[in-house]
C-alpha positions as CSV (number, residue, x, y, z in Angstrom):
1,X,7.0,4.5,-2.3
2,X,4.6,7.3,-1.4
3,X,6.3,9.5,1.1
4,X,3.2,12.1,0.8
5,X,0.3,9.8,-0.1
6,X,-2.7,10.7,-2.1
7,X,-5.3,12.6,0.0
8,X,-8.2,15.0,-0.7
9,X,-6.8,18.5,-0.7
10,X,-7.5,20.8,2.1
11,X,-9.3,23.2,-0.1
12,X,-11.4,20.5,-1.5
13,X,-12.6,19.4,1.8
14,X,-13.6,23.2,2.6
15,X,-15.9,23.4,-0.3
16,X,-17.4,19.9,0.7
17,X,-18.2,21.0,4.1
18,X,-19.4,24.4,2.7
19,X,-21.8,22.6,0.3
20,X,-23.3,20.4,3.1
21,X,-24.2,23.3,5.2
22,X,-25.0,25.9,2.8
23,X,-28.8,26.5,2.7
24,X,-30.7,25.5,-0.4
25,X,-32.2,28.9,-0.9
26,X,-28.8,30.5,-1.2
27,X,-28.2,32.4,-4.7
28,X,-24.6,30.9,-4.3
29,X,-25.7,27.3,-4.2
30,X,-25.3,26.4,-7.7
31,X,-22.0,28.0,-8.0
32,X,-20.6,26.3,-4.9
33,X,-21.8,22.8,-6.2
34,X,-20.1,23.8,-9.6
35,X,-16.7,24.7,-7.9
36,X,-16.9,21.7,-5.7
37,X,-17.6,19.3,-8.8
38,X,-14.6,21.0,-10.6
39,X,-12.4,20.3,-7.6
40,X,-13.7,16.8,-7.0
41,X,-13.1,16.1,-10.9
42,X,-9.5,17.2,-10.5
43,X,-8.8,15.2,-7.5
44,X,-10.4,12.0,-9.2
45,X,-8.0,12.3,-12.0
46,X,-5.3,12.4,-9.5
47,X,-6.3,9.5,-7.5
48,X,-6.7,7.6,-10.5
49,X,-2.8,7.5,-10.6
50,X,-2.6,5.4,-7.4
51,X,-2.7,2.1,-9.0
52,X,0.0,2.7,-11.9
53,X,2.3,4.4,-9.5
54,X,2.5,1.2,-7.5
55,X,4.6,-0.1,-10.4
56,X,7.5,2.5,-10.1
57,X,10.6,1.3,-8.4
58,X,10.2,1.2,-4.4
59,X,13.4,3.5,-4.1
60,X,11.6,6.2,-6.1
61,X,9.8,8.5,-3.6
62,X,6.5,9.9,-4.7
63,X,4.8,12.9,-3.3
64,X,1.3,13.9,-4.1
65,X,0.0,17.7,-4.0
66,X,3.1,19.8,-3.1
67,X,2.7,23.5,-2.9
68,X,5.6,25.8,-2.5
69,X,6.3,29.7,-2.2
70,X,7.6,31.1,-5.3
71,X,9.6,34.6,-5.5
72,X,6.0,36.1,-6.3
73,X,3.4,33.7,-5.3
74,X,2.9,29.8,-5.0
75,X,3.4,26.9,-7.5
76,X,1.7,23.5,-7.0
77,X,2.6,20.1,-8.4
78,X,0.1,17.5,-8.7
79,X,3.0,14.7,-8.2
80,X,6.6,14.7,-7.7
81,X,8.9,11.6,-8.3
82,X,12.2,12.0,-6.6
83,X,14.9,9.5,-7.6
84,X,18.7,9.9,-6.8
85,X,19.3,10.6,-10.5
86,X,16.3,13.1,-11.5
87,X,13.0,14.4,-10.5
88,X,9.6,14.1,-12.5
89,X,6.7,16.4,-12.3
90,X,3.4,14.9,-13.0
91,X,0.7,17.4,-14.2
92,X,-2.8,15.9,-14.2
93,X,-5.7,16.8,-16.4
94,X,-9.0,15.0,-15.9
95,X,-11.1,16.3,-18.6
96,X,-13.9,14.3,-20.5
97,X,-14.4,14.7,-24.2
98,X,-12.2,15.4,-27.1
99,X,-9.2,17.4,-26.3
100,X,-7.0,19.3,-28.7
101,X,-3.5,20.8,-28.1
102,X,-2.4,23.2,-30.8
103,X,0.7,24.6,-29.1
104,X,-1.1,27.9,-27.7
105,X,-4.0,26.5,-25.8
106,X,-5.9,23.1,-24.9
107,X,-9.4,23.0,-26.3
108,X,-12.0,20.6,-25.0
109,X,-15.1,19.7,-27.2
110,X,-18.1,17.9,-25.2
111,X,-21.8,17.9,-25.8
112,X,-21.4,20.4,-28.7
113,X,-19.7,23.1,-26.3
114,X,-16.1,24.2,-26.6
115,X,-14.0,25.4,-23.8
116,X,-10.4,26.6,-24.0
117,X,-7.8,26.3,-21.4
118,X,-4.2,27.3,-20.9
119,X,-1.6,24.8,-22.7
120,X,-0.8,22.1,-19.8
121,X,2.5,21.4,-21.5
122,X,3.5,25.1,-21.0
123,X,2.4,25.1,-17.4
124,X,4.4,21.9,-16.6
125,X,7.3,23.6,-18.4
126,X,6.8,26.6,-15.9
127,X,6.8,24.2,-12.9
128,X,10.1,22.8,-14.1
129,X,11.5,26.4,-13.9
130,X,9.9,27.0,-10.6
131,X,11.1,23.8,-9.1
132,X,14.7,24.3,-10.4
133,X,14.7,27.9,-8.8
134,X,13.2,26.2,-5.5
135,X,16.0,23.6,-5.6
136,X,18.8,26.1,-6.3
137,X,17.9,28.1,-3.4
138,X,18.5,24.9,-1.2
139,X,21.8,24.2,-2.8
140,X,20.3,21.4,-5.0
141,X,21.1,22.8,-8.4
142,X,22.1,20.7,-11.2
143,X,19.5,17.9,-10.7
144,X,17.6,17.0,-13.8
145,X,14.1,18.0,-13.7
146,X,11.4,16.5,-16.3
147,X,7.7,16.7,-16.5
148,X,4.8,14.9,-18.2
149,X,1.1,15.7,-18.6
150,X,-1.0,12.9,-17.6
151,X,-4.8,12.9,-19.1
152,X,-7.4,10.9,-17.6
153,X,-8.9,8.1,-19.4
154,X,-12.1,9.9,-20.4
155,X,-9.8,12.2,-22.7
156,X,-9.7,11.7,-26.4
157,X,-6.6,13.4,-27.4
158,X,-5.7,15.1,-30.6
159,X,-2.5,16.8,-31.2
160,X,-2.5,19.7,-33.9
161,X,1.0,20.6,-32.6
162,X,2.7,17.2,-32.8
163,X,5.4,18.2,-30.5
164,X,2.9,18.0,-27.7
165,X,2.5,14.1,-28.2
166,X,5.7,13.4,-26.2
167,X,4.8,15.3,-23.3
168,X,1.2,13.9,-22.9
169,X,0.3,10.4,-21.7
170,X,-2.4,8.5,-20.2
171,X,-2.2,7.2,-16.3
172,X,-1.0,3.5,-17.3
173,X,2.1,4.8,-19.2
174,X,3.5,6.8,-16.3
175,X,5.6,3.9,-14.8
176,X,7.2,3.2,-18.3
177,X,8.1,6.7,-19.1
178,X,9.8,6.9,-15.6
179,X,11.6,3.7,-16.4
180,X,12.8,5.4,-19.8
181,X,14.1,8.4,-17.7
182,X,16.0,6.0,-15.5
183,X,17.6,4.8,-18.5
184,X,18.6,7.9,-19.5
185,X,19.8,9.6,-16.5
186,X,21.9,6.7,-14.9
187,X,24.2,8.8,-13.0
188,X,23.6,9.1,-9.4
189,X,23.5,12.7,-8.4
190,X,22.2,12.6,-4.7
191,X,23.7,10.4,-2.1
192,X,21.3,8.6,0.3
193,X,21.7,11.2,2.8
194,X,21.1,14.0,0.3
195,X,18.1,12.3,-0.9
196,X,16.8,12.1,2.7
197,X,17.6,15.8,3.1
198,X,15.7,17.0,0.1
199,X,12.7,14.7,1.1
200,X,12.7,16.6,4.3
201,X,12.8,20.2,2.7
202,X,10.0,19.1,0.2
203,X,7.7,18.2,3.3
204,X,8.8,21.1,5.6
205,X,8.2,23.9,2.8
206,X,4.9,22.4,1.6
207,X,2.1,24.9,2.3
208,X,-1.4,23.5,1.7
209,X,-3.9,25.7,0.1
210,X,-6.4,27.2,2.7
211,X,-8.9,29.3,1.4
212,X,-10.5,32.3,3.0
213,X,-13.7,30.3,2.2
214,X,-16.6,32.4,2.7
215,X,-14.8,35.2,0.8
216,X,-13.6,33.0,-1.9
217,X,-17.3,31.4,-2.4
218,X,-19.1,34.7,-1.9
219,X,-21.2,33.4,0.9
220,X,-22.4,35.0,4.1
221,X,-22.2,33.1,7.6
222,X,-25.8,33.6,8.0
223,X,-26.5,31.3,5.1
224,X,-25.0,28.2,6.7
225,X,-26.8,25.6,8.6
226,X,-25.8,25.5,12.4
227,X,-25.9,22.5,14.5
228,X,-24.0,19.1,14.7
229,X,-24.3,16.6,11.8
230,X,-25.1,13.0,12.3
231,X,-22.6,10.8,10.4
232,X,-25.5,8.1,10.2
233,X,-28.3,10.1,8.7
234,X,-26.5,13.4,7.5
235,X,-29.1,15.6,9.4
236,X,-28.0,18.5,11.6
237,X,-30.1,17.1,14.5
238,X,-27.3,15.9,17.0
239,X,-27.8,17.2,20.5
240,X,-25.9,16.9,23.9
241,X,-28.1,14.6,25.9
242,X,-26.7,13.2,29.3
243,X,-23.1,13.4,28.5
244,X,-23.5,12.0,25.2
245,X,-24.3,12.8,21.6
246,X,-27.8,12.0,20.3
247,X,-29.2,12.4,16.9
248,X,-33.0,13.4,17.4
249,X,-33.7,12.1,13.9
250,X,-32.2,8.7,13.8
251,X,-31.4,7.9,17.5
252,X,-27.7,7.2,16.5
253,X,-25.2,8.2,19.3
254,X,-21.9,9.5,17.4
255,X,-19.2,9.4,19.9
256,X,-17.1,12.0,18.1
257,X,-19.6,14.2,16.9
258,X,-18.3,17.3,18.8
259,X,-14.7,16.6,17.3
260,X,-16.2,16.3,14.0
261,X,-18.0,19.7,14.2
262,X,-14.6,21.2,15.3
263,X,-13.0,19.7,12.2
264,X,-15.7,21.3,9.9
265,X,-15.5,24.7,11.9
266,X,-11.7,24.8,10.9
267,X,-12.4,24.2,7.5
268,X,-15.2,26.9,7.1
269,X,-14.0,29.6,9.1
270,X,-10.3,29.1,10.1
271,X,-8.4,28.1,13.2
272,X,-9.6,30.7,15.6
273,X,-12.6,29.9,17.8
274,X,-14.2,31.1,20.9
275,X,-16.5,29.6,23.5
276,X,-19.3,31.9,22.1
277,X,-18.6,31.0,18.3
278,X,-18.6,27.2,19.3
279,X,-22.0,27.4,20.9
280,X,-23.4,29.4,17.9
281,X,-22.0,26.8,15.4
282,X,-22.9,23.6,17.3
283,X,-26.0,25.0,18.6
284,X,-25.2,24.4,22.2
285,X,-27.1,26.1,25.0
286,X,-24.5,25.1,27.6
287,X,-21.3,27.2,28.2
288,X,-19.6,24.4,30.1
289,X,-20.3,21.9,27.2
290,X,-18.5,24.1,24.9
291,X,-15.6,24.7,27.2
292,X,-15.2,21.1,27.9
293,X,-15.2,20.3,24.2
294,X,-12.3,22.8,23.6
295,X,-10.2,22.0,26.6
296,X,-10.5,18.1,26.6
297,X,-9.3,18.3,23.0
298,X,-6.3,20.3,24.2
299,X,-6.7,23.3,22.0
300,X,-4.1,26.0,22.6
301,X,-5.4,29.3,23.6
302,X,-4.8,32.9,24.2
303,X,-6.4,35.5,26.7
304,X,-8.1,35.3,30.1
305,X,-11.2,33.0,30.8
306,X,-13.5,35.7,29.6
307,X,-12.2,36.5,26.3
308,X,-10.2,33.5,25.8
309,X,-9.5,32.5,21.8
310,X,-8.9,28.9,21.1
311,X,-6.9,27.8,18.1
312,X,-7.6,24.5,15.9
313,X,-4.1,24.5,14.6
314,X,-2.8,21.8,12.3
315,X,-1.5,19.7,15.0
316,X,-4.8,19.7,16.8
317,X,-6.8,19.1,13.4
318,X,-4.7,15.9,12.9
319,X,-5.5,14.6,16.3
320,X,-9.1,15.3,15.7
321,X,-9.1,13.6,12.3
322,X,-7.7,10.3,13.8
């Protein structure tokens, strides 16, 4: 059962919004498109596990995209399977072409080009150690933690180091490998209450990756298209007209165009927003229209009326996205 279902990660949505607003003449346009393509390919590989994971026992708890603080930095798990007897980390690699693992590197060959990547088995083993440390700091030491590397169906695998073969699988194999571990670890390590407590800790400690986007992409704010985007035609041609939103290109009247623009703003610039920055981004002439948009959606704020700063925090963002 999915406790944390498969969703497009925040940082992938950030690059998607950035790519849609970045002007075509930007010298960083191709780099942004390439980064978005890499992020999207990775997510599609993770999303491909949705079907096979439906065949794990319903009592097994599934988490997609967990990210925890480590002693030095953060570590991220593509999938975590929590049972009352063990935990299983699934590290997903979605690479097209011939993939060879030699015990030191992962080497991908495609279209007469060769690329080297870090060994994903070593990465998964490192995540085991980091998760074990995280568990011990929350008084859950002693739980068996295992890992698998799951390759996409477009990968043709070759193992120069044969020991890597046991650690690498295709998506359809995952439920069977989990069943094998269930047969191996039959001792119940967690009570129902303890399992619920660990589930709470996993969700509470998760800190999604949120990029300082313009810095990360090396893009200037002046390179972004301003205005409200029409969900029907995709043009940034929606204006406020007689208390409704109207697309001047296709005449569509999107009811929540203002809220959608606030969602984009949060992904592009962060949570803090003022009346002025709202007007500039949405290309609004009216101070009162911007104020109503910010107050109607109950954004928390600081400061007096003149220098007030509103915040599109996580709670507000979830409400806007409904």
